[in-house]
N, C-alpha and C positions, 0 to 999 in steps of 0.2 A: 539620180537616186532611183532605186527600184523598190517596188512593194512586193513582198513575198508572203503569201497566205498559206497556212498549213491547217488542214482540217482535223477533225476529232481523231480519226485513225492515225494520222501522222504524229500526233502527240499523245497517243493512247497508252503509252507505257514508257518506263525509264529507257528501255532500249531504243524506242522510236524517238524520244527526245534527243538522245545522243546522235541519232541519225540526222535529225533536223539541224542540230548544231553543226554537223559536218557539212551539210548542204550549204548552210549560210556561209561557212568559211570559203567554200568554192566559188560563191557568187561575188564577182568583183565589185568594188565600190561601196558606197554607203547604202543602207537599206532599212526600210521599215518592215518589221516582221509582225504579221497579224495572226493570232492563234485562236482557234476554236477551243471549246471545252474538250477535255479528254473524252474519248469515245464512250458512250453509255451514260455519261454524267447527266446530260440535260434530260434524258428520259427519266432518270431517277428523281431529279429535282422536280420534274412535272408531277410525278407520283406524290412526292412530299407535299407539294403545293395543293394537290387534290385532297390529300388527307387532312391538311390544315383547314381547307374549305369545308370539309364534311365533319370537322371536329373529331377526327380519329387520331388522337394524340399518340397512342402506343405504336400503331403502324408507322406513323411519321418518324418517331424516334428510332424505330427499328431500321428504317431505310437510311437514316442519317448515320447510324452506327455502321451499317453495312458499307456505305460509301466511304466513311472515314477509314475503315480497315483497308479498303482498296488503295486509298491514297497513301496510307502509312507504309504499305508494302512497297509501293513504287518509290517513295522518297528514300526508303532504306537501301534500295538498290542504286538509286541515282547519285546519292551523296556519299563520298568516301572519306570526308574529313569531319571531325567532331564538331567543329564550329559551324559549318554549313548544315550539317545534319540537325543540329540543335535549332538553328534558325528555321529550317523547314518544318520541324515539329511545332515550333511556336506559331508559325504561319497556319498550319493545319488546325491547331487548337483555336486560333482566333476565328477562322471562318466556320468551323463546325460548331463552336459555341454560339456563334451568331445564328446559325440555322436552328439550333435547339431553342434559343430564345424566341425565335419567330413562331415556333410551334404553339407558344402560349398566347400569341397575339391574335387579334380579331382579323379574319381574312378580308382582304381587299385586293383589287387588281394591282394596286401599287405594291403590296406585300408579295404577290405572286411574281412580279417582275424583279423584285429584289432577290427572291429565292433563285430564280432562273439565272440571274447574273453571276451567281457564285461560281458556276462552272468555268467561265472565261477568266474570272478574277483569280481563281486557283491555278489554272494552267499557266497563265502568264507570270504570276509571281514565282511559281516553282521553276519555270524555265529560266527566268531572269536570274534567280539564285544559282541555278546550275551554270549559266554563262559566267557569272562572277567567280564561281569556283574554278572554272576552266580558264580564267584570265582574259575573257573577251572584253573589248571596249564596247560596253552596252549600257542602255538605260531603259527602264520601264516607265512608260507614260500611260496614264489612265485614259481610256477611250471616253470616259465620262467628262474629261476636261476639254474635249473638242468635238465629239460626235453628237450632233443635236438634230432633232426632228421638230417640225412645226406642228401646228394644231391639227393638220390633216395627216400627220404621220409621215410627211415627206422630208427628206434631208434638207437642212438649212445650209446650203452650200456656201453662202457668204460667211456664216458663222464658222463653219468647219474650216474653210480656207484660211480665214483670218486667225483663228485660234492655233491651227497647226503651224502657220508661218511663225508666230511668236514663240511657240514651243521649240521649233527646230532652230531658231536663231539663238536660243539659250543653251542648246545641247549639241555638241559636236561629236558625240560618240558615233562609231562606225555602224553600230546596230541599235535601232530603236525598236523596242518590243511593245506591243499594245494588244488590246482585246478586239476580237471580232464580235459581231452580233449586238453587243450592248451599246446603249447611248443614253442621253437624257432627253426629256421632252421639253416643251416650251415653258413648263413650270419648274424645270430644273430637277425633276424627279427621275429616278432610274427607269428606263424603258428599253425597248429592243427593236431590232429591224426585222423581226419575225424569224421563224425557223429557216435555217440555211443562210442567214444574214451575214455570215462571216465573209463570204465571197463578195457580197454587196459592200461591206465595210472596206475591203481591199480596193474595190473599184472606186469608191468614193474618195478614199485617201489618195489613190493614184491620180484622180481627176483634180483633187484639191491642190496637190503639190506639182502637177504636171510631170509626173514620173516618166522615166525613160521606158519603163516596162512594168507590167503587173504579172507576177508569176503565181499561178494557183496550183498548189501541190495537193494531190489526192492519192488514191490507191490504185489508179489505173493509168495506162500509158496514153494520156490525152483523150480526146473525143473519138470514139470508135464509129465506124461506118454503120453499126447496128448494135442492138442490145446484146451484150455477151452472156447475159443471164438466160437468154432464150435461143441464141443463135451461135453455132460453133464457127470457128475460123473467121472471127471478126478481126479487123485491123484498125489501127489508129490513123486518123486523117492528119496529114502533115500540115496543111493550112486550110483556113476556112474564113469566110467573110463574117463580119459582125451580124449581118442580117440572117445568114444561114444558121449561125450559132444561136442566135436569139430564138429562131423558130424551133430548133431542136430542143433548146432548154425549156421552152414553154410547153412543148408537146411531148415531154417525157424523158428527155436525156437528163439523168440524175446528176451528172458530173458537175453541172453548173446550176446555180440558183437563177431562175428566169430573169430576175431584175439585175443580176450582178454585173453584166457587161454594159449596161446602158450608159453609165457615166463614162466608162472607158471609150465607148463608141463616140459619144458626144465630143470628147476632147482628143479623139484619135490617138489613144494610147494602146499599143499592142498588148494583148493578153496571151501569155504562154501557159498552157495547161500541162503540167508535168506529173510524173509518178515519184512520190517520196521514196518508194522502195526500189526504184530503178531509175535514178536520176540521170544516168547516161543516155537513156532513151530520148529521142528527139521531142516527143510530145506533140501537141497541136498548137500552132500559132494562129491566133484570131486577130485579124487586122483589117484596115480599110484599103490597103494597097490593092492594086489590080491583081485579081486572081483570074486565070483562064475561065471563060464562061461556058455555058451549055454543058455542065457536068452535074451529075447527081453526086452529092457529097456523102450524105448519110441518111439513116432512117431511125425514127424514134417512135415510141408508142406511149400513150397516156391512158391509164385505166380510170375506173370510177366515173365514167361519163353517163349522163342522163340526157336522153333526147326528148324534146317536146315538139309535137306536131300541132300546129295551130291552123285551123281551117274555118273559113267564113266566106260566104258568097258576097258579103259586104265589101270584101277586098276588090272585087271585080270592077275595073274602071274607076276606082275610088282613090282619093289621096288622103293622107293623114292616118290611115289605119295602122301602118307599121309604127308610127310615132306613138300611138296609144300602147302598142305591145311593148315597145322598148321602155316606155315610162314605167311599166309594171316591174321590169327587171331592175331599173334604176332605183325605184322606190324601195325595193328589197335588197339592194346592194349586192346583186348577183351578176357576175360578168358572163358573157356569152363567148363560147369558143368558136363554133362553126355555125354558119347560117346558109340556107338555100331557100329560094322563093319560087313560087309560080303565081299564076293569076289569082288563085283562090286559097292558097295555102303557103305557110312558111314553116320550115323545120329548122330547129336550132338545138344546140347542145350546151350544157353547163357541167362544170365539174364540182360545184358546190351545191349540194341539194339540201342544205340545212334550212332553207326557206322555201322549199319546193311546194309544200302544202299551201302556204299563203299565196305564192305566185299562181298556182293552179286555180285557186278560188277567185282571185282577181281577174284572171283571164277568162274564166267561164262566163263572166258577164258580157263579153264581147265576141266570143268565138267558141268553137268546139275544140276540145283538147284531148290529145293522146300522149301518154307518157310511157317511155321505154327505158329500163334500167340495164345495168350490167353490160355496158358497151365500152369500147375502146376506140380512141382516135389513133390512126397510124399516119405519121407525117413523113413524107419524102421530101427532103430538103436539098436544094441546089440552086444554081442560077438558071431559072427557067424563063428569064425575061425575053430572050430572043426566040423562044419556041423552036429550037432546032428540030428539024424534021425527024420524026420517029421517036423522040424521047417519051412523049405522053403515051404513044402506042405501046412502047416497051413496058412502061409502068402498068398500064391497064392489063396488058397481056399476062403479066405475072399473077394478077389477081382474078383470072378468069374463072377459077374454081371456088372463089370466096364470095359468099353473099355480102354485098356491100350495101349498107343502109343509106349512106349519104356521101356526097363528094363535094369538096370545096376546092376550087381551082380558079385562079385569076385575081383573088383578093390580095395576094402577095406574089411578087416575082420570084420568091424563093421557097415556095411551099405548095405541095399538092397533098391534101389530106383526105383520108377515107375513114368513115365510121363503120365499124364492124362489131359483131357480138364478141365479147371478151373471150369466149371459148374458141374463136377463130384467130385470135391475135398471134399466138406463137406460130401457127402455120403460115399466116400472112407474112410475118417478118422473115421467115425462112424462104418463102417463095420469092419475095422481093430481093433478098440477099443473093439467092442463086441466080435470079434473072438479071440483076443489075450490076453485080460485083463478081463476075466470073474471072478466072485467071487471065483471060485475054483482055479484060477490061480494066484491070487494076492500074495499068500504066495510063490508060486513057482518062481515068477518073482522078489522076494526080494524087494518089494516096501512096503511102509507104507502109509496107508490111513490117510490123515491129515483132 
């Protein structure tokens, strides 16, 4: 069995839903299809939730009406028989009436999650109705019946595996449709896996059922060697290791959710990243099998970085100082991206500055602090474990004209990261692309031009 996940753009219109149905037909064997909300829906639902929170009834109702009109137009195009069109309108009435009723309720985090869940519930119900119209052997199962998180927000894999096994034993349809992103918490209330969680859902399902493969369909031909928004002539990477893909996802490659491939990696399930709009393209295969080493695979960049320089002579020949520093970040639930140290100073970066003021205040009690904003981390990912002669020199030479604020190397065998001012990001990406991925090196880096 395979798991196929389609993102918001892939199901963003009636035309795209037809395309997804065609792709499903071409994939052999039984499959579980995981869908995101239609593109743009979740953003509008977030706005509706904010209006409810701030008791702005009229704007909330206006957004609901706007969203309903969008869906009505799509179902009118998608369904060509009176019976199924009528069912689709009944479906829309149910969910949008539910949203209207929530506008009158008292805001809570539970209500917000119920509102946000509507996007995935709508897309999957509409898509399943379309499959029925087209004569597919398919069944819709609710993610709320098997996808569960514990008190720390982590997936309850025992519950997920057990519940899915029972569901699949009772259903022998060739296509099982379910929602990405949404789940229930330990209290049985509607919750979610955070933004971008549909990839995570697909990976969790794949791990739970020991799938043959997980296929992630998006709007680009796999993972590219660089960010095509800033660099021309990028190309998709034919294959990449889980470790390299994880580094790229965390450090800015938007094509995958940073957590999404962890369950697949743990259970050694290959992940194939494909383009919904060009399904014949090879895409990128992420797997644990042996991949030729000593190669630079790709480059990614992460914006919105804050650097904190911590200096204290009490660090000199002392122990326990870094423990105190890290305890401050732990107390304020803020993760650290990069870190470098010297005898009397430590520099580190964070991408969540929501608790920065509290962190700075607490650190001032033990050291001197300097804070710098509007920075970007550039990640060069590949198999650097054997330190092939000349690789690092090549990378550094590319950035000889870029002021680099921080360098992280050696913490991972698959990542060399640089901190630069965000104004230099685009230039740095292009310089690295030119220096590391020239025509003569495309064969050497084992990539395929798409």
